[in-house]
C-alpha positions in Angstrom: -22.9 16.3 0.6 -19.7 15.4 -1.2 -19.1 15.3 -4.9 -19.7 12.1 -6.8 -16.7 9.7 -6.4 -15.3 11.7 -3.5 -15.3 11.2 0.2 -15.7 14.1 2.6 -13.8 14.2 5.9 -13.8 16.9 8.5 -10.5 18.6 9.0 -9.1 20.3 12.2 -10.3 23.8 11.4 -13.9 25.0 12.0 -16.2 24.1 9.1 -13.3 22.6 7.1 -14.1 19.7 4.9 -11.4 17.8 3.0 -12.4 15.9 -0.1 -10.3 13.0 -1.4 -11.2 10.7 -4.3 -12.2 7.2 -3.4 -11.0 4.0 -5.0 -13.5 1.4 -5.9 -12.6 -2.0 -4.6 -14.5 -5.3 -4.3 -15.7 -6.3 -0.8 -17.7 -9.4 -1.7 -16.7 -13.0 -2.1 -13.3 -12.3 -0.4 -10.7 -15.0 0.5 -10.5 -14.5 4.3 -8.2 -15.7 7.0 -9.9 -15.9 10.4 -7.8 -15.9 13.5 -8.9 -16.4 17.1 -7.5 -17.6 20.4 -10.7 -19.5 21.0 -11.3 -22.4 18.6 -15.1 -22.5 19.2 -15.5 -18.8 18.6 -13.3 -19.2 15.6 -15.8 -21.6 14.1 -18.7 -19.2 14.8 -16.8 -16.4 13.1 -16.1 -18.6 10.1 -19.8 -19.5 9.8 -20.8 -15.8 9.9 -18.3 -14.8 7.3 -19.4 -17.7 5.1 -23.0 -16.5 5.4 -21.9 -13.1 4.2 -20.7 -14.7 1.0 -17.0 -14.8 1.8 -14.7 -17.8 1.4 -12.9 -18.5 4.7 -9.9 -20.3 3.2 -8.0 -20.7 6.5 -8.3 -20.4 10.3 -5.6 -19.9 12.8 -5.1 -19.8 16.6 -1.4 -19.2 17.1 1.3 -17.2 15.3 2.8 -20.3 13.5 -0.6 -21.2 12.0 -1.1 -17.6 10.9 2.3 -17.4 9.1 1.7 -20.7 7.4 -1.9 -19.8 6.4 -0.9 -16.4 4.9 1.9 -18.0 2.9 -0.4 -20.8 1.7 -3.7 -19.0 1.0 -2.7 -15.3 0.3 -5.9 -14.0 1.9 -7.5 -10.8 0.6 -8.6 -9.9 4.1 -7.9 -11.2 7.6 -10.2 -11.1 10.6 -8.8 -11.3 14.2 -11.4 -11.9 17.0 -10.4 -10.3 20.3 -11.5 -11.8 23.6 -9.4 -11.4 26.7 -5.8 -11.8 25.6 -5.0 -8.5 24.1 -1.3 -9.2 23.6 -2.0 -12.4 21.7 -4.5 -10.6 19.4 -1.9 -7.8 18.9 0.7 -10.4 18.0 -1.7 -11.9 15.5 -2.5 -8.6 13.9 1.2 -7.6 13.6 2.1 -11.0 12.2 -0.6 -10.9 9.5 0.1 -7.3 8.6 3.8 -8.1 8.1 3.1 -10.9 5.6 -0.4 -10.6 4.1 -1.2 -8.4 1.1 -4.7 -7.6 2.3 -5.9 -5.6 5.3 -6.7 -6.8 8.8 -9.9 -6.0 10.9 -10.7 -6.9 14.5 -14.0 -8.1 16.0 -14.2 -6.8 19.6 -16.4 -8.2 22.4 -16.5 -4.7 24.1 -15.4 -1.1 23.5 -11.6 -1.1 23.8 -10.1 2.2 22.6 -6.6 1.5 24.0 -6.5 -1.8 22.2 -7.7 -0.3 18.9 -5.0 2.4 19.1 -2.2 -0.1 19.8 -3.6 -2.4 17.1 -3.7 0.4 14.5 0.0 1.0 15.2 0.6 -2.7 14.2 -1.4 -2.5 11.0 -5.1 -2.8 11.9 -7.4 -1.1 9.3 -10.8 -1.3 11.1 -12.5 -2.6 14.3 -16.1 -3.4 15.0 -17.8 -4.2 18.3 -20.5 -6.4 17.1 -21.5 -9.9 16.0 -24.1 -8.4 13.7 -23.3 -9.5 10.2 -24.2 -6.2 8.6 -21.8 -4.3 11.0 -19.1 -6.8 10.2 -19.6 -6.4 6.4 -19.5 -2.6 6.8 -16.2 -2.9 8.6 -14.9 -5.2 5.8 -15.9 -2.6 3.2 -14.2 0.2 5.2 -11.0 -1.8 5.5 -10.9 -2.8 1.8 -11.5 0.9 0.8 -8.8 2.2 3.1 -6.4 -0.4 2.0 -7.0 0.3 -1.7 -6.5 4.1 -1.1 -3.3 3.4 0.9 -2.0 1.2 -1.9 -2.8 3.7 -4.5 -1.1 6.5 -2.5 2.0 4.3 -2.1 2.2 3.6 -5.8 1.9 7.4 -6.5 4.7 8.1 -4.1 6.9 5.5 -5.7 6.2 6.9 -9.2 6.9 10.5 -7.9 10.2 9.4 -6.3 11.2 7.6 -9.5 10.4 10.6 -11.6 12.4 12.9 -9.3 15.4 10.5 -9.3 15.3 10.4 -13.2 15.1 14.2 -13.3 18.0 14.6 -10.9 20.1 12.1 -12.9 19.5 14.1 -16.1 20.4 17.4 -14.4 23.7 15.9 -13.2 24.5 14.6 -16.6 23.7 18.0 -18.2 26.0 19.7 -15.7 28.9 17.4 -16.6 28.4 18.0 -20.3 28.1 21.8 -19.8 31.4 21.9 -17.9 33.2 19.5 -20.2 32.1 21.1 -23.5 31.4 24.7 -22.4 27.8 24.6 -23.7 24.5 25.7 -22.3 21.8 23.8 -20.5 19.6 23.3 -23.6 22.5 22.2 -25.8 23.6 19.6 -23.2 20.1 18.1 -23.2 19.8 18.1 -27.0 23.1 16.2 -27.2 21.8 13.5 -24.8 18.5 13.3 -26.7 20.1 13.0 -30.1 22.5 10.4 -28.8 19.6 8.4 -27.3 17.6 8.5 -30.5 20.6 7.4 -32.7 21.4 4.5 -30.4 17.9 3.4 -29.6 18.3 4.3 -25.9 16.4 6.5 -23.5 17.7 9.9 -22.3 17.9 8.5 -18.8 20.2 5.6 -20.0 22.5 8.1 -21.7 22.4 10.4 -18.6 23.4 7.4 -16.4 26.3 6.7 -18.8 27.5 10.3 -18.6 27.3 10.4 -14.8 29.1 7.1 -14.6 32.0 8.5 -16.7 31.3 6.2 -19.6 30.3 8.9 -22.1 31.1 12.6 -22.7 29.0 13.4 -25.8 30.3 15.5 -28.7 28.0 16.9 -31.4 28.1 13.8 -33.6 29.6 11.0 -31.5 30.7 9.9 -28.1 34.0 11.1 -26.8 34.8 8.4 -24.3 
């Protein structure tokens, strides 16, 4: 049994369990785009989703309708129903994934591992072989959870990359000042920090000015 607030997943090694913290995300009353090659089946899917408490704000059969619906409604989740035309369903999933902010799930009429693999490569988050409302709701919750965790990870990566870029910029600026003034690492940073404080700027701003050649700081002023 995992720790509270964490999800346990089996790893590749024997007896290995990997824990990662889960992200709480709402999975009720969602704005949903339903897409299906069969208009009659599309209506049945919309009714089921409505009975689950969701708001089916748009339905679509072809790619043009999907693109228009995503732009107009900004769905929180999209549902693609798969029948016989796998390529059409894959195109729908890829189109929605490219433009929609929320995840995509697929409702399958039969087990289709190859389709699920190909669809996952195009952005599918979950698939369910069932018209049972509970199973569909479970798939919706899995998709929303995975999407929230992926979004959080992406944000963390962006923040880390930004922090590394700022650190690299400051290091380059320190090197310039050390070479120009014959000072040590700490003195170079202290000069940038003092200049930033006296001019109501950030150290990163000052470092950028130094690396761009606009400022070579002395003890008390800029030596441009």
